[in-house]
C-alpha positions in Angstrom: 98.4 113.9 56.1 95.2 112.2 56.2 95.1 109.0 58.4 94.2 105.8 56.6 92.8 102.6 58.1 93.7 99.0 57.2 90.7 96.6 56.6 90.6 92.7 56.2 90.5 92.9 52.7 92.9 94.9 50.0 90.7 97.7 49.2 91.9 100.0 51.8 95.6 99.9 51.4 95.5 100.9 47.6 94.4 104.3 48.4 97.0 104.6 51.1 99.6 103.5 48.7 98.8 105.6 46.0 98.5 108.9 48.2 101.8 108.2 49.6 103.6 107.5 46.0 104.2 110.9 45.5 106.1 111.7 48.7 108.0 108.6 49.3 110.9 109.8 47.2 111.3 113.0 49.2 110.0 112.1 52.7 112.5 111.3 55.3 110.4 109.0 57.0 107.3 107.0 56.0 104.6 104.6 56.9 102.6 102.5 54.4 100.8 99.0 54.1 103.0 96.5 52.1 101.3 95.9 49.0 102.4 92.2 48.8 101.1 91.7 52.5 98.1 93.6 53.6 98.7 92.7 57.2 102.1 94.3 57.3 102.8 98.0 57.9 106.3 99.1 56.9 107.8 102.1 58.8 111.1 103.4 57.6 113.4 106.2 57.6 117.1 106.5 56.4 118.4 104.6 59.5 115.8 102.0 60.4 113.2 99.8 58.5 110.6 97.9 60.6 107.5 95.8 59.6 104.7 95.7 61.9 102.8 92.4 61.4 99.2 93.1 62.3 98.2 89.5 61.7 100.5 88.5 64.3 99.9 90.4 67.3 101.1 93.7 65.8 104.5 92.4 66.5 107.7 93.8 64.7 108.5 90.9 62.5 111.3 92.6 60.6 114.0 94.9 61.9 116.7 96.2 59.8 119.1 98.8 60.9 121.9 100.7 58.8 124.6 100.2 61.7 124.0 96.6 61.3 124.4 96.8 57.8 120.7 96.2 57.3 121.0 92.6 58.5 117.6 90.9 59.8 117.8 90.3 63.4 114.1 88.7 63.8 114.5 85.0 63.4 111.6 82.8 62.0 108.2 84.3 63.5 106.1 82.0 61.5 107.1 78.8 62.9 109.1 79.9 66.0 109.1 82.9 68.5 110.9 85.7 66.7 109.4 89.0 67.0 109.5 92.4 69.0 106.8 94.1 71.2 104.9 90.8 72.1 102.2 91.6 74.4 101.3 89.3 77.2 99.5 89.2 80.5 101.5 88.1 83.4 98.8 86.0 85.1 98.1 84.2 81.8 101.4 83.1 81.0 103.1 82.4 77.7 101.9 82.6 74.8 98.9 84.3 76.0 95.9 85.5 74.2 97.7 88.2 72.0 100.3 86.2 70.5 98.5 85.4 67.1 95.8 88.1 67.3 94.8 90.3 64.4 95.2 94.0 65.6 93.4 96.7 63.9 95.4 99.6 62.7 95.4 103.2 61.7 98.2 105.1 60.0 98.0 108.3 62.1 101.0 110.1 60.2 102.9 108.9 57.2 105.7 111.5 57.2 107.7 113.4 56.3 109.0 114.3 59.7 107.4 111.6 61.8 105.4 108.2 61.2 102.8 107.3 63.7 101.0 103.8 63.3 98.4 103.1 66.0 97.4 99.6 66.6 94.8 98.1 68.9 92.8 94.8 70.2 90.6 94.2 72.9 91.2 91.5 75.5 89.0 88.6 76.2 90.7 87.1 79.1 90.7 83.7 77.3 94.0 81.9 76.9 94.1 78.2 75.9 91.0 76.7 77.5 90.9 79.1 80.4 89.1 82.5 80.7 90.2 84.9 83.4 87.2 87.4 83.7 89.5 89.8 85.5 91.6 90.2 82.4 88.5 90.9 79.9 87.3 94.1 78.6 90.5 96.0 78.2 91.3 97.8 75.1 95.1 97.5 74.4 96.3 100.4 72.1 99.9 100.2 70.9 101.4 103.2 69.0 104.6 103.0 67.2 106.5 106.3 66.4 109.6 106.8 64.3 111.0 110.5 63.7 113.1 111.3 60.7 116.8 110.8 61.0 116.5 108.8 64.3 117.1 105.3 65.1 114.9 105.1 68.3 111.3 103.5 67.8 109.2 104.6 70.4 106.2 102.4 71.3 103.4 104.1 73.5 100.7 101.8 75.3 97.4 102.7 76.6 95.3 100.1 78.4 91.5 101.3 79.0 89.0 99.5 80.9 85.9 99.2 79.0 84.1 96.8 81.4 81.8 97.8 84.0 84.1 97.4 87.1 87.8 97.8 87.6 90.6 95.5 86.4 94.1 94.5 87.7 96.2 93.2 85.0 100.1 93.2 85.0 101.6 93.7 81.4 104.5 91.8 80.2 106.7 92.8 77.2 108.8 90.2 75.3 111.1 90.8 72.5 112.7 87.7 70.5 115.6 88.4 68.2 119.1 87.2 67.4 122.2 89.1 65.9 123.9 86.4 64.1 121.4 83.5 63.5 123.3 81.1 66.0 120.8 81.6 68.7 123.5 81.4 71.6 125.8 84.4 71.5 123.6 87.2 73.1 124.5 88.6 76.5 121.8 90.2 78.5 122.4 93.3 80.7 120.3 94.4 83.9 120.9 97.3 86.3 120.6 95.9 89.9 121.5 97.1 93.3 124.8 94.9 93.0 125.8 96.9 90.0 125.3 95.9 86.2 124.4 92.0 86.2 124.6 90.1 83.1 123.8 86.6 81.9 124.7 84.7 78.7 124.4 81.0 77.6 127.4 79.7 79.7 127.2 82.3 82.5 124.9 82.4 85.4 124.5 85.7 87.4 127.0 86.4 89.9 124.2 87.4 92.0 121.7 84.6 92.0 119.6 86.0 89.1 119.0 83.9 86.1 116.0 84.9 84.1 114.6 87.1 86.8 116.2 90.1 88.1 115.1 93.1 90.1 116.1 96.3 88.7 117.0 99.6 89.9 116.7 101.6 86.8 114.3 101.6 83.6 116.5 99.8 81.0 117.1 96.3 79.8 119.6 95.7 76.9 121.1 92.9 75.0 124.2 92.8 73.0 126.4 90.3 70.7 129.7 91.2 72.1 131.8 90.1 69.0 129.6 91.9 66.5 129.4 94.8 69.0 125.7 95.0 68.0 122.9 95.6 70.5 119.3 96.7 71.3 118.8 99.0 74.3 115.3 99.1 75.8 114.2 102.0 77.8 111.0 101.7 79.9 109.5 103.6 83.1 111.2 102.3 86.2 108.2 103.6 88.4 106.0 100.8 86.5 108.6 98.0 86.3 108.3 95.1 88.3 111.3 92.6 87.1 113.3 91.8 84.1 112.9 88.2 82.6 115.6 87.7 80.3 115.2 84.1 78.7 118.7 83.0 77.4 117.3 79.8 76.2 114.6 81.5 74.3 116.6 84.2 72.9 114.1 86.8 74.6 114.8 90.0 76.3 111.6 90.4 78.4 110.2 92.5 81.6 107.2 92.5 83.6 105.3 95.7 84.8 103.7 96.1 88.3 100.2 95.1 88.7 97.8 98.1 88.1 94.4 98.7 89.1 92.3 100.3 86.4 88.9 101.5 87.2 86.0 101.1 84.7 86.3 103.9 82.0 90.1 104.6 83.0 93.3 104.2 81.1 96.9 103.3 82.2 99.7 104.4 80.0 103.4 103.6 79.7 106.0 103.9 77.0 109.1 102.0 75.7 112.0 103.4 73.6 114.0 100.9 71.5 117.5 102.0 70.4 119.7 99.8 68.1 123.3 100.3 69.0 126.5 99.7 67.0 130.0 99.4 68.6 128.6 98.3 72.1 129.8 95.2 73.6 127.7 95.8 76.6 125.9 98.2 78.6 126.4 100.0 81.9 123.7 102.8 81.5 120.6 103.7 79.1 118.9 106.7 79.3 117.1 109.2 76.9 120.3 111.4 76.5 123.1 108.8 76.8 124.0 105.2 76.3 127.2 104.0 78.2 129.4 101.0 78.8 132.5 100.9 80.7 134.9 97.8 80.8 137.4 98.0 83.5 140.2 95.6 84.5 143.3 95.7 86.7 146.6 96.3 85.0 150.1 96.7 86.2 150.1 100.2 88.0 146.4 100.8 88.0 143.1 100.3 86.3 142.4 100.3 82.6 138.9 101.6 81.7 137.4 101.3 78.1 134.6 103.8 77.4 131.9 103.4 75.0 129.6 106.1 75.0 126.9 107.5 72.4 124.0 109.8 72.1 120.7 108.1 72.5 119.3 110.2 69.6 120.6 113.2 67.9 123.7 114.7 69.2 125.2 116.4 72.4 127.8 119.2 72.1 130.8 120.1 74.1 131.1 116.8 75.9 133.1 116.0 78.9 133.3 112.3 80.3 134.7 112.3 83.8 136.0 109.2 85.4 136.4 108.7 89.4 137.4 105.5 90.8 136.6 104.9 94.4 137.2 102.1 97.0 134.0 99.8 97.5 134.7 99.8 101.2 135.9 103.5 101.5 139.5 104.7 102.0 140.7 105.8 98.8 139.4 107.7 95.6 141.3 108.7 92.2 140.1 110.8 89.4 141.3 110.1 85.8 142.0 112.8 83.1 138.8 114.0 81.6 137.8 112.9 77.9 136.5 115.7 75.7 134.4 115.7 72.5 133.1 118.7 70.6 130.1 116.5 69.4 128.8 113.2 70.7 126.5 111.4 68.4 124.7 108.2 67.7 128.1 106.6 66.5 129.9 105.8 69.8 133.0 107.4 71.1 135.3 104.7 72.4 138.2 105.9 74.5 140.7 104.2 77.0 141.5 106.0 80.2 144.2 104.6 82.6 143.8 105.3 86.2 147.0 105.2 88.4 147.5 105.4 92.1 144.6 103.1 93.1 144.5 101.5 96.4 143.0 98.0 97.6 140.3 96.5 95.6 137.2 96.1 95.0 136.2 99.6 93.7 133.7 101.3 92.0 134.0 103.3 88.7 131.7 106.4 88.5 131.2 108.2 85.3 129.8 111.6 84.5 128.9 112.5 81.1 127.9 116.3 80.7 127.3 118.4 77.6 124.7 120.5 75.8 121.6 118.9 74.1 120.1 120.0 70.7 117.6 122.3 72.6 120.6 124.3 74.1 119.8 122.8 77.6 122.6 121.3 79.8 122.5 117.4 80.0 124.1 115.5 82.8 124.0 111.9 83.2 125.9 109.7 86.1 126.3 106.0 86.1 128.7 103.5 87.8 129.7 99.9 88.2 131.5 97.8 90.7 135.0 96.2 89.7 136.0 93.4 91.9 139.5 92.4 90.4 140.8 89.7 92.7 138.5 90.7 95.4 135.8 89.0 93.5 131.9 89.8 93.4 130.0 92.7 95.0 128.3 90.4 97.7 128.8 89.6 101.3 128.9 85.9 101.6 127.2 85.8 105.0 124.4 88.3 104.4 124.1 88.0 100.6 123.8 91.7 100.4 126.0 94.0 98.4 129.5 95.2 99.7 128.6 98.4 97.9 124.9 99.1 97.5 123.8 100.8 94.2 121.0 103.0 95.1 117.4 101.6 94.4 115.3 104.6 93.9 111.9 104.9 95.7 109.2 104.6 92.9 107.0 107.4 92.1 103.6 105.6 91.3 100.6 107.2 89.9 97.7 105.2 90.9 94.2 105.0 89.0 91.3 105.2 91.3 87.6 105.3 91.2 86.0 108.5 91.4 84.3 107.5 94.9 86.1 105.0 97.4 83.4 103.9 100.0 82.8 100.4 101.6 79.7 98.5 100.5 78.5 96.8 103.6 76.6 93.7 102.9 74.6 91.2 105.0 75.9 89.3 106.4 79.3 91.0 106.6 82.4 89.6 104.5 85.9 88.9 105.7 88.9 88.3 103.4 91.1 85.8 105.1 94.6 86.1 103.0 96.4 82.7 104.1 100.2 82.9 103.9 102.3 80.0 105.3 101.4 78.9 108.7 97.9 80.7 108.9 96.1 77.7 110.0 98.0 77.7 113.2 96.9 81.1 114.4 93.5 80.2 115.6 91.8 82.4 113.4 89.4 79.8 112.0 87.9 78.9 115.4 88.0 82.8 116.1 86.0 83.5 112.9 83.3 81.0 114.0 82.8 83.1 117.3 82.4 86.5 115.5 78.7 85.6 114.6 77.0 85.6 111.2 79.9 86.5 108.7 80.9 85.4 105.2 84.4 84.3 105.1 86.2 84.2 101.8 89.8 82.7 101.2 92.7 84.2 99.2 96.0 82.5 99.5 99.8 82.5 98.7 100.9 81.2 95.4 104.5 80.1 94.6 106.3 80.1 91.2 109.6 80.5 89.3 108.6 84.1 89.1 108.1 84.6 92.7 105.3 84.5 95.5 102.0 86.2 94.6 98.3 85.8 95.8 95.5 83.9 94.3 92.0 85.2 94.8 92.8 88.7 96.1 90.4 91.2 94.9 91.3 92.6 91.5 89.1 95.5 91.7 88.2 98.3 94.1 84.5 97.2 93.9 85.3 93.6 95.0 87.6 94.8 97.9 85.3 97.4 99.2 82.7 94.7 99.6 84.6 93.5 103.0 84.3 94.6 106.3 87.7 93.3 107.5 90.8 91.7 105.9 93.3 89.3 107.5 96.8 89.3 106.1 98.4 86.2 107.8 102.2 86.2 107.1 101.7 88.2 103.9 104.7 89.9 102.3 104.8 93.3 100.4 105.8 91.8 97.1 102.8 89.2 97.4 100.5 92.3 97.7 102.6 94.4 95.2 102.5 98.2 95.3 99.0 98.4 93.9 97.6 95.8 96.4 99.1 97.9 99.3 97.4 101.0 97.9 94.1 99.6 97.5 94.4 98.2 101.2 95.3 101.7 102.4 92.2 103.2 100.6 90.0 100.3 102.1 91.3 101.1 105.6 90.6 104.8 105.0 87.2 104.0 103.9 86.4 102.3 107.3 87.4 98.6 106.6 89.4 96.8 109.3 92.8 95.3 108.8 94.6 92.4 110.8 98.2 91.6 110.2 99.3 88.2 111.8 103.0 87.5 112.3 105.3 85.2 110.4 108.4 84.5 108.4 107.6 86.8 105.6 106.1 90.0 107.2 107.1 92.8 109.2 111.1 92.7 109.3 111.1 90.0 106.7 109.4 92.1 103.8 109.3 95.5 102.5 106.0 97.3 102.5 107.1 99.5 99.7 103.9 101.7 99.4 104.3 104.6 102.0 100.6 105.0 102.4 100.3 101.3 103.6 103.3 101.2 105.4 101.9 104.1 107.7 99.2 102.0 108.6 101.3 99.3 110.1 101.1 100.0 114.0 104.7 98.9 114.7 108.3 99.1 113.6 110.8 96.6 113.3 114.3 95.8 112.2 115.3 93.5 109.4 115.1 89.7 110.3 113.0 90.7 113.4 111.7 87.5 114.7 113.5 84.4 116.8 113.1 82.1 119.5 112.4 83.4 123.1 114.9 82.6 125.7 112.1 80.7 127.5 108.5 79.9 126.8 106.1 82.8 127.6 102.6 83.2 128.5 100.4 86.0 127.8 98.5 88.8 129.4 95.8 91.1 128.6 96.1 94.9 129.0 93.5 96.8 130.9 91.9 99.6 129.2 92.2 98.2 125.7 89.1 98.2 123.4 89.5 94.4 122.8 89.9 91.4 125.4 88.0 93.1 128.4 86.2 89.8 129.5 89.1 87.5 128.5 91.4 85.8 130.9 94.4 83.7 129.9 94.6 80.6 131.8 98.2 80.0 132.1 98.4 77.0 129.8 99.0 79.3 126.7 102.4 79.4 125.5 104.4 81.5 123.0 107.8 79.9 121.9 108.8 82.5 118.9 108.0 86.3 118.4 108.9 89.3 116.5 111.0 92.2 118.2 109.0 95.3 117.2 108.2 98.6 118.7 104.6 100.1 118.9 104.1 103.3 116.9 103.3 106.5 118.7 99.6 106.6 119.5 98.8 103.1 119.0 97.2 100.8 121.7 99.0 97.6 123.2 96.1 95.3 124.0 98.1 92.1 125.0 101.7 91.3 125.9 103.9 88.5 126.8 104.9 87.8 130.1 107.9 90.4 130.0 105.7 92.9 128.7 106.7 92.8 125.1 103.7 93.8 122.9 101.7 90.7 121.4 98.7 92.5 120.0 98.9 96.1 119.0 96.0 98.3 117.8 95.8 101.5 116.0 94.9 104.3 118.1 93.1 106.3 115.4 89.4 105.0 115.5 89.0 106.4 112.0 91.5 103.7 110.6 91.3 100.6 112.5 94.3 98.0 112.2 95.5 95.5 114.5 98.8 93.6 114.4 100.0 90.4 116.4 103.7 89.8 117.0 103.5 86.2 118.0 104.4 83.2 115.6 103.1 79.7 115.8 106.3 77.8 115.7 107.8 75.1 118.0 106.5 72.4 120.1 104.8 73.3 123.4 106.2 71.8 126.6 104.2 69.1 128.6 101.1 70.5 130.1 101.0 73.8 127.9 99.5 74.5 124.3 100.6 76.8 121.5 98.7 80.0 122.0 96.6 79.5 118.7 95.4 76.2 119.9 93.8 77.8 123.3 90.3 79.0 124.0 91.6 82.4 125.4 93.5 83.3 122.3 90.8 82.5 119.9 88.3 84.5 122.0 90.8 87.4 121.7 91.1 87.3 118.0 87.4 87.0 117.7 87.0 90.2 119.9 89.7 91.8 117.7 87.8 90.9 114.3 84.6 92.5 116.0 86.5 95.6 116.7 87.9 95.8 113.2 84.3 95.2 111.8 83.0 97.8 114.2 80.6 95.6 115.8 81.8 96.7 119.3 
């Protein structure tokens, strides 16, 4: 069928409506412009009817599902915050530039087997009275797709950088809805390393999460327990930063990782929204199956109430296997399997009794297997923690899980410029990324001794959403304009995965990188990007720093490429240090008095990296000075920076 475009006036939609009129009666799914509201596109099939409001950020401002008796779940979008698929930039905050934006639209396909509606706008970076150039010039394209007979609404996103240099946005997806109109009965479910975490109006998360939660799978769901109605959202775990479910605002939200988008390139992701009836909660969401288990201790064992449905379509010859294992090990019990000839979108609800269990707590493990519509086998595994009288899944000393639910390594696909090369300037440039305590390492005095060099500052920022960096380069073009970069007590999450990838490319291109010790780096953080983690010239255990048994001096190691003409005078003192091990092939340029490394250099001249292990904590004894205050240490840092900048 021909594609139709909408216009600001009424002329465009009349042709579309007339052309569709003959097929509406027979088509299983349709897409059309509302004759009464030319800013609204209606997409519907026999199960679902949604309205996409082009004049209001291309939000879904009406959502009616047969499984909810066609009740409207979007509250007032004109004067309040109701609506699905609300687009935001993480760095702009709410409501951002897209909230009331008019989007352009094209009905790509209007049925009968599938409806496809493409909407788009161009970012300006302007929100309120503030403009962020790093967010301007990005074409945001949002394409809605609904198939005949399906309940899943798929929304594909494309972010194309139409500017002249790279951009580094972080996308934020928000959905405001309510099942009963009372705005207080929704429960928000999120998968975490502790198991499935949930929050509600009068329930704070057991594991310290409230709005924000770090997830270990790509789903986020909200239900009304009494009505047993819910919305399950599926997104790409590899791109997911965190959930941000806001009970007070009735919003199901999540933020994506930062993504570097070079000029002319496109980042893509997709969300599937599945309305569910019969589910009081969620334990699992995926492209094949949605599941919930509710387990309680009863006399003689464990009662497990299963709710399981196919996400879309049907599965045949289905088996639901249940196994219960001790959270700390020592026992396991299998329950009788549940069988079903067909598992459809209407949920299967089944109670299983498990006798002969051992001491609590335990973990209930579920395997759902069957055959998909294409004849291929489908197997889905999910699990949850059951504490009983033993309580929550958390060690009260370490705050870690008693039973750790796996956190899969993300499989990231980074967008990069076609050519990555340093752009040496005159004078050379150094980026000083200032984390906590950065000013006490003596680096400002050291930089004065480097010679003619331009120093640019970046800094740690803290907010309710975590710790990030201000003024860190958003594009490869900006990053590659530096000769060396100092990370002074900077954590992996501050840099984000894409920042770590960019730094790895910077070093491979010939840039120098200096790590300074602190309470947020090495064993206190996670450098999640493998390419970046390989560059760190040391290994360490968790919580790797502490006070030394006695104050220590510093010693220059002979033969190192830095510090040849430097001698410590004996007044320098270190009170705190990281316990680390230099990687094979690296060079220890300075040590503590006992021989422990204080400054480690990479051994590969093509990738110059340096790392200090000392921390500027404590008060020096009489007649001594903390290392960062001393002339010899400052000269050593200046020498190290010259080596990193290849001025040696």
